[in-house]
Structures are given as structure tokens and as C-alpha cells.
C-alpha positions in Angstrom: 115.6 128.6 54.4 113.1 129.8 56.7 110.0 129.9 57.8 107.3 127.3 59.2 105.7 124.8 58.7 102.1 124.4 59.0 101.3 120.1 60.4 97.9 120.5 58.7 99.5 121.4 55.2 101.3 117.7 55.0 99.8 115.2 52.9 100.0 111.5 53.9 99.5 108.3 52.1 95.0 107.1 52.3 95.2 103.7 53.1 94.4 100.9 51.2 91.9 99.7 53.6 90.3 103.2 53.1 90.7 102.9 49.4 88.7 99.6 49.7 85.4 100.3 51.6 85.3 103.7 49.9 85.4 103.0 45.7 85.2 106.9 45.1 89.2 106.9 46.7 90.4 105.2 44.0 92.3 106.9 41.5 92.8 109.3 44.5 96.2 108.9 46.4 97.7 111.8 47.5 101.0 112.6 45.1 104.5 110.4 45.6 102.2 107.3 46.7 101.0 104.3 45.0 98.5 101.4 46.7 
């Protein structure tokens, strides 16, 4: 497999303190990560 990797497409975990500060983020963690 080849191709190029686009770093802007990486899904990183949302920090739990950001979720605590912004209630609208609750339940919207990126796939593969848990709080």
C-alpha cells in the first residue's frame, strides 16, 4: 500500500477537560477513544 498521509485528517482524542468545559462536546468523542 502506498500513498501520502495527510496529518489534518488524523482523529485525536478530545481532552476530558475540554469536554468538561464545553458541555456541547459530551457524547462526541472521536471514534476509538473513550473518556
